[in-house]
N, C-alpha and C positions, 0 to 999 in steps of 0.2 A: 223890293223884297221878293225873293224867290218863293216858289210854292213850298219848298222844303223849310225855309225860314218861317213862313207863315204857319205851317203845320206845327213847327217846334214852338212857336209863340202860343198857339192855341193849346198845345199839350201842357205848357207851363201854366196857362190860365186854368185849365181843367184841373190840374193838380192842386192849385191854390184853392179852387172852389171845393174840392174834395176835403182839403184840410179845414176849410171854414165849416163845412157840414159836420165834420168830426168834432170840432171845437164846440159848435153849438149844441151838439148832442151830449157833451160832457157837462153842460151847465145844469144847475139844479132844476130849473124850469125852462127847458128848451122852447124856443119860439117855433112852433110847428109850421106856421105860415112862412117864416123866413127860410126854414129848412126846405120847404117845398119850392120856394123861389130859387134857391141855390141849386137844387137838383134839376129844375127845369133848365136853368142856364147851363149846367153841366151837360145835360142831354143835347141841348142846342149846339154846344161846342163839339161834342162827340160826333153829331151828325155832320157838322161842317168839316171836321177832320176826315171822316169817311168819304164825303163828297169830293174833297180836294184830292185825296189819295186815289179814288176811282178815276178822276179826270186825268191825273198824272200817268196812270197806267194805260189809259186809252190812247 
């Protein structure tokens, strides 16, 4: 898997997590702990994408 393919896969996972957060927020009683976990995972993936892109530019 190339770096570009890995970044694309991470972007897809990030988008899926974003959708999950939005869906959870639409529930009558959203699970705030679950939302926080999803957001932490989104941030971790975003940081990984930024790191990979920075390494690719160097």
